[in-house]
Residue, then its C-alpha position, 0 to 999 in steps of 0.5 A: m464888253i457888254e454890261l446890263q445895268g438894272v435892265q428891264v423890259v415892260v410892254s402894254v397889252p391891250r385889254a378889251g373893255g379894260r386897262p392895258l396889262r402890264r407885261i414884263l419881258v425882261a425882268e430887272t437884270t444886272l450882267r457883265l458879259a465878257e466870256r468869248r463864247i455865252a450861250v442863253i438857253g430857255a423855253n419859247g416865249s422865255g425872253k430869250s430874243t428880247l434880252l438878246r435883241l437888247l444887246n445891240g438896241l434892236v430893243l430898248p430898255t424900259s428902264g436901266h442901261v445897256l452898255v456896249d465897251g461903254l457905248d448906251t444903246r438908248d443914245q448911242g445905238r448907230e455905234v453899237r449896232r457897228r460893234v454888235g452884229f446881229i443874225f436872226t433866226d430866219p436869214l430871210a429877215q436881213l438878207v435885204m439884197a438880191t443876190a448873195a454877193d449884193d448883200v455882202e457888198l451891202s455890208l462892206r459899203r461904209d468901209v470899202p467905197d471903191r465898188t470894184e474892190r468892194r465886189r472883189r472883196a465880196l467874192a473872197l469872203l463867200e469864197q472862204r465860207g465855201l460860197g463862191r458859187f451861189a455869189d450871183q444866185s438869188v438868195y431865195d434859190l439857196s437852201g436855209g443853211e446857205r442862207q444862214l451862211v450868207a447872213l453870216t458872211s454879211v454880219l462878218a463883213a462889217d467887222p463887229v467886235i461882237v456877234v450876237a445870233d437869235e436861234p441861227t440853227t433852229l430852221l436848220d437840218l443836222r447837215n446845216r445846223t453843223l455847218i452854221q455851229r462850226a462857222l460860229s465857233e471859228v470867228g474870232q469875235q466874241v459870240i452870243v447865241a440864243t439856242h435850244d441846241l443843248e450841244i451848241a450850249a455845251d460848247a459855250d464858255r457860260v450858260l445863261v438860262v432864262d425863264e419867265g423873263r428872268v436870268v434864273a442860272d448862270g454859269a459853266p455849262g455843266p451845271t447851268i445846262a443841268s439845272y435848265l433840264e430840271l426846270m423843264t421837267r418840273 
């Protein structure tokens, strides 16, 4: 479970000929995130990505604490990131190895020291996602949806307790968006996803609406999405 306790993220923005401006990316926020499927929605620049990056220590709070199963991201970041896998909007931001199989093997390295067994498991995991035939292909030769599925496979290979996904379908066409949506719905871990896709949000157990760095609505999908649509038409 993830808890945000009075969390705030503030940055200084340089200004020509004057003192830096103080910009609040996430206003003071307290949340307890326990539901199996949570969606975070909001306009571009609303603070969704910053909020999600707080959850595994990619961003540290200026004040307050983020706790993952009692571990503080500020001083226990490595342990937190073992528990919380993160999927980026652009899979090329996290696929660091040359081929799909190599990337999944990298995620297995900590728990599977034997190279032959690690290779076997990587190929099996890719096969489970329908990616077996792409195992030895360059990730640059894969489609956007295939890359995102490889990224998801690599994250799951490390056996996290929680999966956080930052707009994982934004760059995808309808077919690949559906594949990623289905894959995320099938995993056993808790999933927290930022999305512009209201169909994905509607399938969540809980929806958060973020606007100007604040959580302005929080609850069941139906009424919370309705409040978001109203907010966007003001």
